[in-house]
N, C-alpha and C positions, 0 to 999 in steps of 0.2 A: 457366636460364630456359626454361620449357616453351612451345613454339609454340602459339598459339591456333588450333585447327582452323578452316578456312574452311568456310562453309556450302555445301551443295549448291545451294540455291535462294535467290535474293534476290527478294522481292516488293516492287516499287518503286512508290511512289505520289507523283507530282508533284502539288502542290496549290496553289491560290491563291483565297482569298476565297470558299470554299464550305463553311464550317464545318458547316452543317446536313447537307449531303450527305456530307461526309467522316465525320461522326459515325456514320452508318448503315453506310458502307463499312467502317470499322474495327470496328464491332460484329459484322459478319458474318465478319471476317477474323481478328482477334487471338486470340479464344478457340481457333480451330482451330490456329493456329501454336504456341500455348502447349504443346501436346502433342508437338511435333516436335523439341524439344530444340535442339541446335546445327545440325541439318540445314537449317533455314530461318531466314532473317532477314527482317524487315520494315524497309524504309527509306523514310522520308517526307521529301520535300524541299519545304519551305514557301517559296514564291516571294515573300517579303516581304508576306504577307497583312496586311490592315489591319482585318479583321473579328475574330470571336471564335476564329479558328483556333488562336492561341497557347494560349489557356486550354483549349480542347478537347483539344489534344495533351498538355498537361500533365496533364489529368484522366485520359486513357487511359494515359499512362506510369506513373501511380500504380497501375494495375492490371496492366498487361502491359509487359514490356520490349520496346522496339523502338528502332531508330536514327533520329535526327531531325537534320536540318540546316535552319537558317533562313538564308535569304539576307538580307543587309542592304538590297539593292536588287533590284527585279524584273529578272530576266535574260531574260524572255520565255518563252513557252510552250515553244518548241523548245529553248531553252537549258536550261530546267529538266528536260525529259525526257532530253536527252542527258547532262546533268550527273549525274542520279541513276543512270542506267544505265551510263554510261561512266566515272564517277569515284567515286561513293559506294559502289556495290554491290560485294560481295566474293564472291558465289556463283559457281558454275560456270555457272548458268543464270539468266536474267533473265525475270521475269514482271511486265510493266508493267500496272498497273491505273489507271484514272481514279479521281478522288476521288468519283465518283458511281456506280461499279461495285460490285456486291455479289457474294458467292460463295454457292453452294449448300452445304448441309450436306455435309461430307466432301470438299470440293473439294481442299483442300490435301493431305490424306492420299492421294487418288488420284494427284495429280501426283507426290508424293514416291515413291510405289510405282512409278510408271512410270519415273521417272528412275533409281531404284536397280536395277530389274529389267532395264532395257534401256540399258546404258552405251554402246552403239554408236550411239545416235541423237543428233542435234544440234538437234532441234526437236520440240515437241509441239504438235499442232493440237488446240485445244479446241472442244468444242461449247458453244453459247451458248443460253440461254433468254431469250425476249423477253416482256415483260409490259406491259400498259397502265400509264401513269404514275400513274393514280389508285390503283393497287394497291401503290404503293411503301410498304414497311413503315416503322415507326419504328425507332429504334435498339434499343429494348427488344425489339421483335418479331423483329428480324433477328439478335439476338445468337447467335453460333455458326453462322450460316448460314441461308439461305432454304430453307424446306421446301415451299412451294407449287409445284405443277407449272406450267410456263410455258405460255402460249398457243401459241407457235410456237418453232421451233428453227432454228439456223443450219445444222446439218448433218442431213441426212435419212437417209442410208444406214446409220447406226449403225456407223461404222468403230470398231474397237477393236484395240489392240495395235500392233505394229510393221509399217508398210506403206511401200511406195515413196512418196516425197514427192508425186508427181503424183496419187496417189489422193486426196489431201486437196483437190485442186482439182476437186471433185465437181459443181460447178454454179455458176450465175452469181452467187450470193450469197456463197459461201465463197471469197473472193478475197484474204484476208489484209489487207484494208484496216483491219479492226478490231484495234487494237493489243492489246486485252485477250484476244484469242482465240488467241494464240500465245506459246510460251515458247521462247526461243532462247539460244544460247551467249553468255555475257558477253564473251568475247574478241572477238567480232565488233563489239560496241559499242565496246570499248576501242580496237580498231584503226581503226574508222571515225570515232570521236568522242573522240580523246584530250583534247580541250578542248571545253567546251560550245559548241554551234553557235550563233553569233550571227546577227542579221538577222531579217527578217520571215518568219513561218511562211506556208505555203500558196502559196509562189511557184513551187514545182517539186514533182516527185514526191518528191524527197529531203527537202524541208522539209515535206511533207504526210504522207508515210508512211515515216518513216526506218526503222522496223522492217521494213517490207515490202521495201524496197530491199535490206536485208541478206539477207532470205530469198531474194529473187530471185537474188541474186549467189551464194549459198552452197549452196542446197538442191537445185536440179535434179539428178536422177540419184542422190540419196542416200536413206537410210532416215529415216523420221520416226515419232514416236509419235502415236497417235490415241486419244482418250478419248471414249467414246460418250455418257456422261451429260452433260447441259447443266450445266456447273460454274460458268459466269459468268452472272449474272442482270442483265439490262438492262431498265430501266423507261423505255420510249421516250417522250421528249418530242417535241412538235411541232417540226418543223425550224427554225421561226423562233425557238425558245427556246434552240437550241444556242449555246454560247459562240462557235462558229465559223460561225454562220449566214450571215454576210457572204460566206463563201467556199464555201458549200455547192455551188452550181452549178458553180463552177470545179473543185472537187475531184472530184465524181462524174462530170462530163463529161470533162474533159481529163486530170487527173492520174491518175484510175483507168485511163483508156485507155493512158496512157504506162506505167503499171505493168504492164499486160498485155503490152505490147511488150517491156518489160524482162525479164519471165519468158521470153518467146519467144527473145529474144536470148541468154539464158543456158542454153537447152537444153530448155525445156518444149515438147513438140510442139504444133504449131498445132491439131491435132485436139482436144487437151485444152482449149485455150483458146477454141475455136470458140463454145461456149455463152456465154462471157463477151462476146466481140465482138458476137454477135447480141443479147445483152441490152442492150448500149450503144446499139445501133441501134433496138431495139424498145421500149425503156422509158425513154429519156432525152429524149424530145421536149420535155416541159414544162421539164425542167432546162436543156436547150439554149436554150429560149425565155427562161428567166430569165437565162442567161449573156449572151445577145445584147441583150435589150430592157430588162432591169431594171437601171437605173442605180444602184440602191442596193447591188448586189452587186459582187464583184470580177470582173474579166475583161470580155470583150466580143467583138467580131467577130474580132479577131486570134486569140484562143484557140479560137473556133469553127472558124475556117479550119484551124488546126492539128489539131483533132479530126477534121475531114473528111480531111485529108491522111493521118493515121494509119490511117483506115479506108477508104482509097480503093479497096481491093479489093472493096468492097461498094457499088457505085454506086446500086443500087435501094434498099438500106437507108438510105443517106445521103439520097437524095431524100425518102424517107418521114419520116425524123426531122427534116429541115429544114422539111418541110411542116407537121408538127405544131408545131414551134417558131414558125412564122409565125402560128399561132393565138393566141399570147400576147397578153394585153390591151395590152401596151406596144408591139406591132408596129404599123407604119404601116397605116392603114385599107386601102389598095389590096392589101396582102398578107394582112391579117387576114380581110377579108370573104369572099374565096373559100374560105378554110379553114373559117370558121364555117358557110358554106353547105354545104360538103362534109360536115362533121361532122353537121349537122342532117339531111342527106339519109340518111347512114348510120344515124342513130338511128331515123328513120322506117321505113327498110327493115327494121331489126332488129325493130321493134315489129310491123310487118305480117307 
């Protein structure tokens, strides 16, 4: 009996009840994988969808081969992610895509070339292109990959080739919180998640960014691959339309800061992370306000205090971000009014 060769790359898509988005995702992906032979597999894990997902996947399987698993019961977002990456996938590397993510033309080929030409790397950091949501193509228009140039990109320096991992941390947006923007070793997933992770998502940095905690633990001081072209295409929805909108403030304020500390604890120099810490202090005021005062979201004062403790080396920055947070519409009037007066005064001075 001849052993079946294992693929180099597993492109994994956990999905649930988003058939229309998944249709476009697969249209951009599957024709690209078809030319890669046994080097690449696509693995879709359907988390007991109740919409048209089943029929959609059957339609695509009639055109392109890919592996499919359907859960009888919903095992949760985090369970489905860790199941497809830690149990179903067979490749040396894992590329996790959301069911709403698209690929640019030639994306899979570029990734395979990097993996075959640089066997000493354990991770590829991808560039990402961002588009307004109203420009999101149909499945027919996206077949084989997106061809339009993005409005903005994740990475600005144009890194290409094999580089020290720390060079991928090039600024306050390239922080590895985006799961679709990194490709990493499958064995890390298997070691960390031999069973699907149960429980509620977004309760900790591990249950919010499981891929990034693996990266923080394994990659400092090592070599990584970098691809310059924006290969992943994201059509940005308003934050309130995210499936995880309830947790948005909690994740970007607290869990993202905890992730930075995790990178530092595992050897990333503080100087490399300084722009990220400053970004949390200078640009998270409104999110911190939502965390504290918006009762519709997850978290509250306890998480805000923990955020402050993590960034206690920056007392002036903390004062500023909490002042901005107190301008939230849900803040008590005695706190909100002085901030509103201060902001109006700044605006008048800027005009004058």
